[in-house]
N, C-alpha and C positions, 0 to 999 in steps of 0.2 A: 975796555974802553972807559973812559970817565967822563965827567962833565955832563953836560946837557944830553949826551946821546946815550947814556948808561940805561940799560933796560932793567926793571925791577919787577917783581912779583912772578906768578907762575903761568902767565898766559903768553903764548907765542903766536906770532902770525902764521897761518896755514895757507899754503899754496893750493888752489883748486883749478881743475881742468875746466876749460870753458864749456859751458852746457850747450852751445850751439852745435858742436861736433856729434854729440850723443843724439840730440834730435835729428841730426841729418842721416845719421846711420840708421836709426829706427825707421825713418820715412822711406829709405831705400829698400830696407828688408820688407817692410809692409807692401810697398808698391809691387815688388817682385812676386811675393805670395799672391797677392790679388790678381795680378795678371796671369799667374799660373792657373789659379782656380777658375778663372773667366775662360781660359783657353780649353781647360778640361771640360767644363760644362758645355761649351760650344760643340766639342766633339761628340759628347754625349747625345746632344740634341740631334746632330747630323745623323748618328746612328739610329735614334729612334725614327726619324722622318724618312730615311732612305732603306730601311729594313736591314740594317746591320752592318752597313758599310760596303765598300767596293769588294773586298775579299769574299765576303758572304754572297754578294750578288753574283760575283764570277763564279763562284762554287755552285750557286743554284742554276746559272746558265748552263754550265758544264753537265751537271746532273740531268737536267731537261733535254740537252742535246743527245744523251746516250739512252734515253728511255726507248723502249720498243712498245708500241701501242697494242692493245689487245687484239685489234684486227690484224696486225702484222704477225702476232704470234700464232693466231688461228691459221693464216695463210702459210706460215712457215710448216705448222704441223699438217696441213693438207698436202702440201708439197712432198713432205716426207712420206706421208701414207700412200700417195699416188704411186710412188716409186717401187713399193713393195706388193702392190695389189696383183692378184692373179687375173688372167683373163678368163671369160665364161667358159672357154673350151678346156681350161685346167681345173674346173670345179665339177665334182660329182655330187649330184643332187639326189638324195633319197626323198621321194614325195610320199607323204603318209596322211591319210584322212582321218581326222579325229571327230568328224561329224557323222551324222545318220544319213546323209546324201550319197547315194551309190554312184560310183563312176568318177567321182570328184578328183581322185588322185591321178587317174589315168588321162583325163582331159588336161590337167594342170601339167603333168609331165610332158605330154606330148607338146604343149605350148612352149615350155622351157627348152626343149630339144630343138624346136625351130629357131629359138633366140640364141642357139650356140652352146648351151649348157650340156654336160654330160649327164645322163640318167642312171641312177643306181636302182635301188629297191623301190617298188611301187605297190602300195596296198594300205591296210589299215593301221592306224597308230597303235602303239602298245598301250597296255592297261593303264600306265602311269599318265597317259595324256588322252586317252579315248573319251570323248563326251566331256573333256575338262578344260578344253581351250576356248575361252569365252571371246577372245578377240578374232582378228582376221587370220592370225596365224602365229607359230613360233619358228624362228630360224635357230637351229640347234648345231653347235660345232665345238671343236676343241678351243681351248683357252687361247691359243695363237691365232685362231681363225677370226677373233673379233676385229683384228687389224689386216684381214686378208680376205677369206672367202665370203664371210658373212655380209661385210659392207656391199660387196658386189651383188650378191643374191638379193640384198635388201632393196636394191633399185628395181627389182621386179615385183616387189609386193610391199607397198607402203602401209605403215601402221602395224607392221609385224613386230614381234618382240624378239630381241636378240638375246640368246642365252648360251652359255658354254658348259661342257661337261667333261668328263675325264678321257676322252678319246685322244689319240696322239696324231692322227692324220688330219692335218689342217685343211685340206683341200677337199674333204668329203663331209658334207653338211646335210642336216635333215630339214625339210619344209614340212612342218606339221599344220595342216589346214584346220582353222577353227571355225566356230559356228557363225561368225560374222563375215566369213570370206564370201565374196561374191564373183570377183575374177581378179587375175593379175593386173598389174598396172599396164595401161595401154602401151603398145611397143614404142611408139614415138616418144612418149614421156619417158619410158625406161632407158631408151637409148640416149636421150639428153642428159638424164641423171648420171648414167653410166660414163658419158663423155667427161662431165664435170668432174666425177669422181676420179676418173683414171689419168685425166690430163695433168702432167706435171706442171707446177707453177715455180717460177723463181722464187727463191728464199729471199725475203726482204731484209735489208741491212736495218741497223738502228735508225729510227726515224727521228727527225729533230722536230721538237715541240717547242712553241712559243710560251714563255713564261711570263 
């Protein structure tokens, strides 16, 4: 081109994009990011003040609902034990006197017989126990008798020590009278204790607990 429209020199006009579009795009991205951060922070605050959210609360409630209280466990164990306990007439008691008082074994054996127990040997304790039982007495039986004959006989002599040895017959036990022995438990009290011990109780299901 010539004349007055001829371009001279090494500088040319440059085309630039409008700056308004860049600013608009930047503001949109910044706004979306800010809203996301605010939403995330809000959720975190809700978790803090509600204890971890709905799922955690639901899980805790389900866990609490399935727990069995200690009293329920004890009742279940008592019910299971009551089913396996023998009756007094199925238990043979050897009454042995470990004290210096004469005739104590026979008196005790006669009373136990009146209460329905079978009586085995009656006499003095062996050297291992003679004059060596400081308490009211020792109830001695097989290892399996601790959940059978021994608890039943224990209703007749409160404060006695329960011990096991190597014998195999669980229904034959020894009552070794100690120096603090005064008398057997009163019959009415022993009968009540025996009823509570041998009466089966329904096994409780998992109890619900408020959380």
